[in-house]
LOVO-552801 format. One record per atom (N, C-alpha, C): atom name; z, y, x. Coordinates in steps of 0.02 Angstrom, whole numbers. Layout:
<nodes>
{CA; {Z; Y; X}} ...
</nodes>
This chain:
<nodes>
{N; {6502; 3038; 3505}} {CA; {6538; 2975; 3502}} {C; {6492; 2918; 3521}} {N; {6515; 2873; 3565}} {CA; {6475; 2817; 3586}} {C; {6489; 2758; 3539}} {N; {6435; 2733; 3509}} {CA; {6442; 2676; 3464}} {C; {6427; 2611; 3502}} {N; {6444; 2556; 3471}} {CA; {6435; 2491; 3502}} {C; {6387; 2450; 3460}} {N; {6340; 2416; 3493}} {CA; {6292; 2375; 3458}} {C; {6322; 2309; 3436}} {N; {6285; 2269; 3398}} {CA; {6310; 2205; 3374}} {C; {6320; 2157; 3433}} {N; {6376; 2120; 3431}} {CA; {6390; 2071; 3483}} {C; {6344; 2011; 3475}} {N; {6321; 1985; 3531}} {CA; {6276; 1927; 3531}} {C; {6316; 1864; 3544}} {N; {6303; 1813; 3503}} {CA; {6334; 1749; 3515}} {C; {6298; 1710; 3570}} {N; {6234; 1727; 3581}} {CA; {6195; 1699; 3635}} {C; {6161; 1756; 3672}} {N; {6146; 1747; 3737}} {CA; {6116; 1802; 3775}} {C; {6045; 1818; 3751}} {N; {6020; 1876; 3769}} {CA; {5953; 1896; 3745}} {C; {5897; 1857; 3777}} {N; {5841; 1852; 3741}} {CA; {5783; 1819; 3769}} {C; {5743; 1865; 3813}} {N; {5747; 1930; 3801}} {CA; {5713; 1980; 3842}} {C; {5738; 2049; 3824}} {N; {5726; 2096; 3869}} {CA; {5744; 2166; 3858}} {C; {5685; 2208; 3882}} {N; {5658; 2249; 3838}} {CA; {5604; 2294; 3857}} {C; {5631; 2364; 3871}} {N; {5604; 2395; 3924}} {CA; {5629; 2460; 3946}} {C; {5570; 2507; 3955}} {N; {5575; 2567; 3927}} {CA; {5526; 2620; 3939}} {C; {5553; 2664; 3996}} {N; {5516; 2665; 4051}} {CA; {5538; 2701; 4111}} {C; {5483; 2752; 4127}} {N; {5492; 2814; 4100}} {CA; {5438; 2862; 4105}} {C; {5378; 2836; 4066}} {N; {5320; 2833; 4100}} {CA; {5260; 2806; 4067}} {C; {5250; 2732; 4083}} {N; {5302; 2700; 4109}} {CA; {5297; 2630; 4130}} {C; {5334; 2585; 4080}} {N; {5308; 2525; 4072}} {CA; {5340; 2476; 4027}} {C; {5366; 2418; 4070}} {N; {5431; 2407; 4067}} {CA; {5464; 2355; 4106}} {C; {5495; 2304; 4059}} {N; {5503; 2243; 4084}} {CA; {5536; 2192; 4044}} {C; {5583; 2152; 4087}} {N; {5645; 2145; 4064}} {CA; {5694; 2100; 4094}} {C; {5696; 2036; 4053}} {N; {5691; 1979; 4087}} {CA; {5698; 1916; 4051}} {C; {5726; 1863; 4097}} {N; {5761; 1814; 4069}} {CA; {5788; 1761; 4112}} {C; {5732; 1721; 4143}} {N; {5739; 1700; 4205}} {CA; {5686; 1662; 4238}} {C; {5681; 1591; 4212}} {N; {5623; 1561; 4222}} {CA; {5613; 1491; 4208}} {C; {5582; 1459; 4270}} {N; {5582; 1394; 4276}} {CA; {5555; 1362; 4336}} {C; {5483; 1383; 4352}} {N; {5444; 1399; 4301}} {CA; {5374; 1419; 4313}} {C; {5369; 1486; 4350}} {N; {5424; 1523; 4354}} {CA; {5423; 1587; 4391}} {C; {5431; 1577; 4466}} {N; {5440; 1516; 4489}} {CA; {5453; 1504; 4560}} {C; {5400; 1534; 4606}} {N; {5335; 1524; 4594}} {CA; {5285; 1554; 4639}} {C; {5290; 1630; 4643}} {N; {5299; 1663; 4586}} {CA; {5304; 1737; 4586}} {C; {5367; 1760; 4623}} {N; {5421; 1723; 4616}} {CA; {5483; 1741; 4650}} {C; {5476; 1734; 4726}} {N; {5447; 1679; 4748}} {CA; {5436; 1670; 4819}} {C; {5391; 1726; 4846}} {N; {5339; 1743; 4810}} {CA; {5293; 1796; 4832}} {C; {5329; 1863; 4838}} {N; {5372; 1879; 4789}} {CA; {5407; 1943; 4790}} {C; {5457; 1946; 4848}} {N; {5492; 1891; 4861}} {CA; {5539; 1889; 4917}} {C; {5502; 1896; 4983}} {N; {5448; 1858; 4991}} {CA; {5411; 1861; 5054}} {C; {5380; 1930; 5066}} {N; {5362; 1965; 5012}} {CA; {5334; 2032; 5018}} {C; {5386; 2084; 5036}} {N; {5450; 2064; 5033}} {CA; {5505; 2112; 5043}} {C; {5554; 2090; 5098}} {N; {5535; 2041; 5138}} {CA; {5582; 2012; 5186}} {C; {5614; 2061; 5234}} {N; {5578; 2107; 5266}} {CA; {5611; 2151; 5313}} {C; {5669; 2190; 5283}} {N; {5660; 2214; 5221}} {CA; {5712; 2252; 5188}} {C; {5767; 2207; 5161}} {N; {5749; 2150; 5133}} {CA; {5800; 2104; 5106}} {C; {5845; 2076; 5160}} {N; {5818; 2064; 5218}} {CA; {5857; 2032; 5272}} {C; {5916; 2075; 5295}} {N; {5914; 2140; 5281}} {CA; {5969; 2183; 5304}} {C; {6034; 2166; 5268}} {N; {6031; 2156; 5202}} {CA; {6092; 2146; 5163}} {C; {6094; 2081; 5122}} {N; {6040; 2043; 5119}} {CA; {6037; 1984; 5077}} {C; {6032; 1921; 5120}} {N; {6087; 1884; 5128}} {CA; {6085; 1824; 5170}} {C; {6032; 1774; 5149}} {N; {6017; 1769; 5084}} {CA; {5968; 1719; 5061}} {C; {5899; 1731; 5092}} {N; {5885; 1794; 5112}} {CA; {5820; 1810; 5140}} {C; {5810; 1779; 5209}} {N; {5863; 1756; 5240}} {CA; {5857; 1724; 5306}} {C; {5844; 1649; 5300}} {N; {5841; 1623; 5239}} {CA; {5826; 1553; 5227}} {C; {5752; 1547; 5207}} {N; {5714; 1502; 5237}} {CA; {5644; 1495; 5219}} {C; {5635; 1484; 5144}} {N; {5586; 1520; 5115}} {CA; {5574; 1517; 5044}} {C; {5515; 1470; 5030}} {N; {5525; 1422; 4985}} {CA; {5470; 1378; 4964}} {C; {5470; 1376; 4888}} {N; {5412; 1362; 4860}} {CA; {5406; 1358; 4787}} {C; {5448; 1299; 4761}} {N; {5448; 1243; 4796}} {CA; {5487; 1185; 4773}} {C; {5562; 1201; 4773}} {N; {5585; 1235; 4825}} {CA; {5656; 1253; 4828}} {C; {5675; 1301; 4772}} {N; {5633; 1350; 4759}} {CA; {5647; 1398; 4705}} {C; {5642; 1364; 4637}} {N; {5596; 1318; 4629}} {CA; {5591; 1282; 4566}} {C; {5656; 1247; 4550}} {N; {5683; 1210; 4599}} {CA; {5746; 1174; 4588}} {C; {5803; 1223; 4573}} {N; {5804; 1279; 4609}} {CA; {5857; 1328; 4597}} {C; {5852; 1358; 4527}} {N; {5791; 1373; 4506}} {CA; {5782; 1405; 4440}} {C; {5798; 1358; 4383}} {N; {5792; 1293; 4393}} {CA; {5814; 1246; 4342}} {C; {5888; 1258; 4327}} {N; {5928; 1264; 4379}} {CA; {5999; 1277; 4370}} {C; {6014; 1347; 4344}} {N; {5976; 1396; 4368}} {CA; {5985; 1465; 4346}} {C; {5972; 1471; 4271}} {N; {5920; 1438; 4247}} {CA; {5903; 1439; 4176}} {C; {5958; 1405; 4135}} {N; {5983; 1350; 4159}} {CA; {6037; 1315; 4124}} {C; {6100; 1358; 4120}} {N; {6118; 1390; 4176}} {CA; {6178; 1433; 4177}} {C; {6171; 1492; 4129}} {N; {6111; 1519; 4125}} {CA; {6100; 1577; 4082}} {C; {6117; 1563; 4010}} {N; {6094; 1506; 3985}} {CA; {6105; 1489; 3915}} {C; {6172; 1454; 3902}} {N; {6208; 1437; 3956}} {CA; {6271; 1401; 3949}} {C; {6331; 1446; 3964}} {N; {6323; 1512; 3957}} {CA; {6378; 1560; 3967}} {C; {6401; 1563; 4039}} {N; {6356; 1550; 4085}} {CA; {6371; 1559; 4156}} {C; {6342; 1624; 4181}} {N; {6323; 1626; 4246}} {CA; {6290; 1684; 4273}} {C; {6224; 1696; 4236}} {N; {6206; 1760; 4231}} {CA; {6145; 1779; 4195}} {C; {6099; 1817; 4243}} {N; {6046; 1783; 4263}} {CA; {5996; 1813; 4307}} {C; {5937; 1838; 4265}} {N; {5913; 1897; 4282}} {CA; {5855; 1926; 4248}} {C; {5803; 1944; 4301}} {N; {5741; 1928; 4287}} {CA; {5685; 1954; 4327}} {C; {5656; 2014; 4291}} {N; {5640; 2066; 4329}} {CA; {5609; 2125; 4301}} {C; {5534; 2122; 4315}} {N; {5495; 2127; 4262}} {CA; {5423; 2123; 4268}} {C; {5391; 2189; 4246}} {N; {5338; 2208; 4280}} {CA; {5294; 2262; 4258}} {C; {5225; 2231; 4250}} {N; {5207; 2215; 4189}} {CA; {5147; 2175; 4178}} {C; {5158; 2106; 4207}} {N; {5114; 2085; 4252}} {CA; {5119; 2019; 4284}} {C; {5154; 2022; 4352}} {N; {5176; 2081; 4372}} {CA; {5206; 2089; 4438}} {C; {5282; 2087; 4434}} {N; {5313; 2043; 4474}} {CA; {5385; 2039; 4479}} {C; {5409; 2095; 4525}} {N; {5447; 2143; 4498}} {CA; {5464; 2203; 4536}} {C; {5538; 2205; 4557}} {N; {5581; 2164; 4525}} {CA; {5652; 2166; 4543}} {C; {5687; 2105; 4514}} {N; {5746; 2093; 4539}} {CA; {5788; 2039; 4513}} {C; {5859; 2067; 4504}} {N; {5889; 2052; 4447}} {CA; {5957; 2075; 4432}} {C; {5999; 2015; 4411}} {N; {6064; 2021; 4419}} {CA; {6108; 1968; 4398}} {C; {6174; 1993; 4372}} {N; {6200; 1959; 4322}} {CA; {6268; 1969; 4299}} {C; {6306; 1905; 4318}} {N; {6356; 1914; 4362}} {CA; {6389; 1856; 4392}} {C; {6462; 1853; 4371}} {N; {6487; 1793; 4361}} {CA; {6556; 1781; 4340}} {C; {6602; 1783; 4400}} {N; {6613; 1843; 4427}} {CA; {6654; 1850; 4487}} {C; {6715; 1896; 4477}} {N; {6727; 1915; 4415}} {CA; {6784; 1959; 4401}} {C; {6844; 1917; 4379}} {N; {6905; 1940; 4396}} {CA; {6965; 1905; 4373}} {C; {6971; 1912; 4297}} {N; {6948; 1968; 4269}} {CA; {6946; 1977; 4197}} {C; {6890; 1934; 4169}} {N; {6907; 1886; 4127}} {CA; {6856; 1841; 4100}} {C; {6806; 1877; 4055}} {N; {6824; 1937; 4031}} {CA; {6777; 1977; 3991}} {C; {6743; 2028; 4037}} {N; {6715; 2003; 4092}} {CA; {6683; 2048; 4139}} {C; {6630; 2013; 4180}} {N; {6587; 2053; 4210}} {CA; {6535; 2029; 4254}} {C; {6530; 2073; 4316}} {N; {6500; 2045; 4368}} {CA; {6480; 2084; 4427}} {C; {6404; 2089; 4426}} {N; {6379; 2149; 4431}} {CA; {6306; 2160; 4431}} {C; {6280; 2162; 4503}} {N; {6225; 2129; 4513}} {CA; {6191; 2129; 4578}} {C; {6116; 2137; 4568}} {N; {6081; 2154; 4620}} {CA; {6009; 2167; 4613}} {C; {5975; 2171; 4680}} {N; {5910; 2161; 4679}} {CA; {5867; 2181; 4734}} {C; {5800; 2202; 4704}} {N; {5766; 2247; 4739}} {CA; {5703; 2275; 4714}} {C; {5648; 2260; 4764}} {N; {5591; 2241; 4739}} {CA; {5533; 2228; 4781}} {C; {5519; 2289; 4824}} {N; {5502; 2279; 4887}} {CA; {5494; 2336; 4933}} {C; {5442; 2386; 4909}} {N; {5387; 2361; 4883}} {CA; {5334; 2406; 4860}} {C; {5353; 2446; 4798}} {N; {5408; 2425; 4764}} {CA; {5431; 2460; 4704}} {C; {5496; 2499; 4717}} {N; {5517; 2504; 4780}} {CA; {5579; 2538; 4796}} {C; {5572; 2614; 4787}} {N; {5629; 2647; 4777}} {CA; {5633; 2720; 4770}} {C; {5592; 2745; 4710}} {N; {5588; 2704; 4657}} {CA; {5554; 2724; 4595}} {C; {5601; 2722; 4535}} {N; {5665; 2716; 4548}} {CA; {5715; 2717; 4494}} {C; {5725; 2650; 4460}} {N; {5694; 2597; 4484}} {CA; {5700; 2532; 4450}} {C; {5770; 2503; 4457}} {N; {5801; 2511; 4515}} {CA; {5870; 2487; 4524}} {C; {5918; 2521; 4476}} {N; {5910; 2586; 4468}} {CA; {5954; 2623; 4423}} {C; {5943; 2604; 4350}} {N; {5880; 2602; 4329}} {CA; {5866; 2588; 4258}} {C; {5886; 2516; 4241}} {N; {5876; 2469; 4287}} {CA; {5897; 2401; 4274}} {C; {5972; 2393; 4271}} {N; {6007; 2427; 4317}} {CA; {6080; 2424; 4318}} {C; {6109; 2455; 4255}} {N; {6084; 2513; 4235}} {CA; {6108; 2544; 4173}} {C; {6095; 2499; 4113}} {N; {6038; 2467; 4111}} {CA; {6022; 2424; 4055}} {C; {6071; 2366; 4050}} {N; {6089; 2336; 4106}} {CA; {6135; 2280; 4105}} {C; {6207; 2303; 4091}} {N; {6226; 2362; 4115}} {CA; {6291; 2389; 4097}} {C; {6295; 2398; 4022}} {N; {6243; 2425; 3992}} {CA; {6242; 2436; 3920}} {C; {6243; 2369; 3882}} {N; {6206; 2320; 3908}} {CA; {6207; 2254; 3877}} {C; {6278; 2225; 3878}} {N; {6313; 2233; 3933}} {CA; {6381; 2206; 3939}} {C; {6428; 2238; 3888}} {N; {6427; 2304; 3884}} {CA; {6476; 2338; 3841}} {C; {6455; 2337; 3768}} {N; {6391; 2342; 3754}} {CA; {6368; 2345; 3685}} {C; {6364; 2276; 3652}} {N; {6341; 2226; 3690}} {CA; {6322; 2163; 3658}} {C; {6358; 2101; 3683}} {N; {6390; 2105; 3742}} {CA; {6423; 2046; 3769}} {C; {6499; 2051; 3766}} {N; {6525; 2105; 3739}} {CA; {6597; 2111; 3730}} {C; {6637; 2118; 3794}} {N; {6608; 2149; 3845}} {CA; {6642; 2154; 3910}} {C; {6693; 2211; 3912}} {N; {6744; 2201; 3951}} {CA; {6793; 2253; 3967}} {C; {6778; 2287; 4033}} {N; {6744; 2251; 4078}} {CA; {6734; 2276; 4146}} {C; {6668; 2251; 4174}} {N; {6635; 2296; 4211}} {CA; {6576; 2278; 4251}} {C; {6588; 2305; 4321}} {N; {6582; 2263; 4371}} {CA; {6593; 2287; 4439}} {C; {6529; 2280; 4480}} {N; {6525; 2322; 4531}} {CA; {6467; 2321; 4576}} {C; {6495; 2327; 4647}} {N; {6479; 2280; 4689}} {CA; {6500; 2280; 4758}} {C; {6440; 2290; 4803}} {N; {6448; 2329; 4856}} {CA; {6393; 2338; 4903}} {C; {6420; 2351; 4973}} {N; {6379; 2335; 5022}} {CA; {6397; 2349; 5091}} {C; {6406; 2425; 5100}} {N; {6455; 2443; 5140}} {CA; {6465; 2515; 5154}} {C; {6404; 2546; 5187}} {N; {6361; 2504; 5217}} {CA; {6301; 2530; 5249}} {C; {6241; 2534; 5202}} {N; {6248; 2509; 5142}} {CA; {6192; 2505; 5095}} {C; {6189; 2570; 5053}} {N; {6153; 2618; 5078}} {CA; {6150; 2683; 5045}} {C; {6112; 2680; 4979}} {N; {6062; 2637; 4975}} {CA; {6025; 2631; 4912}} {C; {6069; 2607; 4855}} {N; {6109; 2555; 4868}} {CA; {6154; 2530; 4816}} {C; {6209; 2581; 4800}} {N; {6231; 2617; 4850}} {CA; {6282; 2668; 4838}} {C; {6255; 2721; 4790}} {N; {6193; 2742; 4799}} {CA; {6164; 2793; 4755}} {C; {6156; 2766; 4684}} {N; {6133; 2704; 4677}} {CA; {6126; 2674; 4611}} {C; {6193; 2670; 4576}} {N; {6245; 2650; 4611}} {CA; {6312; 2647; 4581}} {C; {6335; 2716; 4558}} {N; {6323; 2766; 4600}} {CA; {6344; 2834; 4582}} {C; {6305; 2859; 4521}} {N; {6240; 2849; 4520}} {CA; {6199; 2873; 4464}} {C; {6216; 2838; 4399}} {N; {6244; 2778; 4404}} {CA; {6262; 2740; 4344}} {C; {6335; 2752; 4323}} {N; {6371; 2792; 4363}} {CA; {6439; 2811; 4344}} {C; {6494; 2766; 4369}} {N; {6478; 2717; 4411}} {CA; {6530; 2672; 4437}} {C; {6581; 2711; 4478}} {N; {6644; 2693; 4471}} {CA; {6699; 2725; 4507}} {C; {6719; 2682; 4566}} {N; {6726; 2714; 4624}} {CA; {6747; 2677; 4684}} {C; {6821; 2658; 4678}} {N; {6835; 2594; 4687}} {CA; {6904; 2570; 4683}} {C; {6935; 2557; 4751}} {N; {6893; 2547; 4802}} {CA; {6920; 2534; 4868}} {C; {6870; 2502; 4914}} {N; {6894; 2484; 4973}} {CA; {6853; 2451; 5023}} {C; {6884; 2384; 5040}} {N; {6841; 2334; 5047}} {CA; {6862; 2266; 5063}} {C; {6838; 2249; 5133}} {N; {6885; 2232; 5177}} {CA; {6868; 2215; 5246}} {C; {6854; 2141; 5253}} {N; {6799; 2125; 5287}} {CA; {6780; 2055; 5299}} {C; {6776; 2015; 5234}} {N; {6752; 2047; 5182}} {CA; {6748; 2015; 5116}} {C; {6693; 1963; 5114}} {N; {6639; 1976; 5149}} {CA; {6582; 1929; 5150}} {C; {6580; 1893; 5217}} {N; {6545; 1837; 5218}} {CA; {6539; 1797; 5279}} {C; {6502; 1835; 5333}} {N; {6528; 1834; 5393}} {CA; {6496; 1869; 5448}} {C; {6428; 1838; 5463}} {N; {6377; 1880; 5471}} {CA; {6310; 1853; 5486}} {C; {6310; 1819; 5555}} {N; {6268; 1768; 5562}} {CA; {6262; 1733; 5625}} {C; {6224; 1777; 5675}} {N; {6227; 1756; 5738}} {CA; {6190; 1793; 5790}} {C; {6115; 1794; 5774}} {N; {6090; 1738; 5748}} {CA; {6019; 1735; 5732}} {C; {6002; 1783; 5675}} {N; {6046; 1788; 5625}} {CA; {6034; 1835; 5570}} {C; {6036; 1907; 5595}} {N; {6084; 1922; 5639}} {CA; {6088; 1990; 5666}} {C; {6025; 2007; 5706}} {N; {6000; 1959; 5744}} {CA; {5939; 1970; 5782}} {C; {5878; 1979; 5737}} {N; {5884; 1954; 5676}} {CA; {5828; 1957; 5628}} {C; {5837; 2013; 5578}} {N; {5883; 2060; 5593}} {CA; {5887; 2121; 5552}} {C; {5947; 2128; 5507}} {N; {5992; 2077; 5505}} {CA; {6050; 2082; 5460}} {C; {6098; 2136; 5483}} {N; {6129; 2169; 5435}} {CA; {6178; 2221; 5450}} {C; {6243; 2189; 5475}} {N; {6274; 2222; 5524}} {CA; {6338; 2199; 5550}} {C; {6397; 2234; 5517}} {N; {6384; 2276; 5466}} {CA; {6438; 2313; 5432}} {C; {6489; 2264; 5402}} {N; {6553; 2270; 5421}} {CA; {6603; 2223; 5395}} {C; {6638; 2245; 5331}} {N; {6623; 2305; 5307}} {CA; {6659; 2333; 5250}} {C; {6616; 2330; 5187}} {N; {6645; 2306; 5133}} {CA; {6614; 2305; 5068}} {C; {6650; 2354; 5022}} {N; {6612; 2394; 4985}} {CA; {6640; 2442; 4938}} {C; {6640; 2411; 4869}} {N; {6697; 2415; 4835}} {CA; {6702; 2389; 4767}} {C; {6705; 2447; 4718}} {N; {6661; 2445; 4668}} {CA; {6658; 2497; 4617}} {C; {6660; 2464; 4548}} {N; {6676; 2501; 4497}} {CA; {6678; 2471; 4430}} {C; {6667; 2523; 4376}} {N; {6650; 2496; 4318}} {CA; {6652; 2532; 4254}} {C; {6693; 2489; 4207}} {N; {6736; 2522; 4167}} {CA; {6773; 2486; 4116}} {C; {6756; 2518; 4049}} {N; {6773; 2482; 3995}} {CA; {6755; 2506; 3929}} {C; {6777; 2577; 3916}} {N; {6835; 2596; 3943}} {CA; {6861; 2664; 3932}} {C; {6817; 2718; 3963}} {N; {6774; 2699; 4011}} {CA; {6731; 2748; 4044}} {C; {6669; 2766; 4005}} {N; {6651; 2723; 3957}} {CA; {6585; 2729; 3925}} {C; {6574; 2797; 3893}} {N; {6624; 2824; 3859}} {CA; {6617; 2887; 3824}} {C; {6602; 2945; 3871}} {N; {6618; 2937; 3935}} {CA; {6606; 2991; 3984}} {C; {6540; 2982; 4023}} {N; {6503; 2931; 4007}} {CA; {6439; 2919; 4042}} {C; {6384; 2960; 4009}} {N; {6360; 3011; 4043}} {CA; {6311; 3057; 4014}} {C; {6245; 3024; 3997}} {N; {6228; 2970; 4031}} {CA; {6163; 2937; 4021}} {C; {6164; 2886; 3964}} {N; {6223; 2866; 3940}} {CA; {6230; 2805; 3901}} {C; {6192; 2807; 3834}} {N; {6203; 2858; 3794}} {CA; {6172; 2862; 3728}} {C; {6097; 2871; 3734}} {N; {6075; 2914; 3778}} {CA; {6002; 2927; 3784}} {C; {5966; 2865; 3810}} {N; {6000; 2824; 3849}} {CA; {5968; 2765; 3876}} {C; {5953; 2714; 3821}} {N; {5994; 2713; 3769}} {CA; {5983; 2667; 3714}} {C; {5914; 2674; 3683}} {N; {5890; 2737; 3681}} {CA; {5825; 2750; 3650}} {C; {5767; 2722; 3692}} {N; {5782; 2703; 3754}} {CA; {5730; 2678; 3799}} {C; {5727; 2602; 3803}} {N; {5773; 2570; 3768}} {CA; {5783; 2498; 3777}} {C; {5778; 2461; 3710}} {N; {5742; 2405; 3709}} {CA; {5739; 2360; 3652}} {C; {5766; 2292; 3675}} {N; {5818; 2269; 3642}} {CA; {5848; 2204; 3658}} {C; {5827; 2153; 3606}} {N; {5806; 2095; 3628}} {CA; {5784; 2041; 3583}} {C; {5831; 1982; 3588}} {N; {5852; 1956; 3532}} {CA; {5900; 1901; 3533}} {C; {5867; 1836; 3556}} {N; {5904; 1781; 3555}} {CA; {5880; 1718; 3582}} {C; {5819; 1691; 3544}} {N; {5810; 1714; 3482}} {CA; {5752; 1693; 3442}} {C; {5692; 1737; 3454}} {N; {5701; 1793; 3491}} {CA; {5647; 1840; 3501}} {C; {5645; 1896; 3449}} {N; {5698; 1903; 3409}} {CA; {5702; 1954; 3358}} {C; {5735; 2016; 3387}} {N; {5704; 2074; 3378}} {CA; {5733; 2137; 3404}} {C; {5799; 2152; 3369}} {N; {5849; 2170; 3409}} {CA; {5914; 2187; 3383}} {C; {5914; 2258; 3358}} {N; {5933; 2269; 3297}} {CA; {5937; 2336; 3269}} {C; {6001; 2369; 3292}} {N; {5996; 2428; 3325}} {CA; {6056; 2463; 3348}} {C; {6105; 2476; 3291}} {N; {6169; 2476; 3307}} {CA; {6220; 2490; 3256}} {C; {6217; 2562; 3234}} 
</nodes>
């Protein structure tokens, strides 16, 4: 039987994850993270440019600082929730829970992984952690994940996390410009929509065992005791 953890009135201050012999931490970004974020994006540009339109925009510390001011505000004000994944002092991935579902008790999960940390299971462990956060602690009914039909990495992460394919969306995202296409952007016009709903949780083979790998800390920094 799958149990549910205590609901949080405010989002967590951080989440620690044991991934094999590695220690990872998810936490909301702050403006001081701007230099590390710019560095991680620039270190991953060839891969990010394929599916991430933001990677085609020049990255500066000042621009990211201004953006993170708003990201931090939204996080604590019940808006979108962005998490940076750290391994020690290295920024290895970025995840987000976005308010893009028609169901107000739902989020859309998105992510990108630093190129040097790709194919190490970080996308899967981060996605599973946020799925569990949504259902255990945020009172969600639905979590959806959308990806380009050409994005095999995201497809594998969705499958490993148990997301069910609901359909294909044609021309769902803005068509890349000629300059973006010349700079590596994918021309794939189809987006795949997948989801997990609360009713699916009991059938997720990874769900209970994953709880033992994760420590969630509330807004005060106090570890949440599992139910």
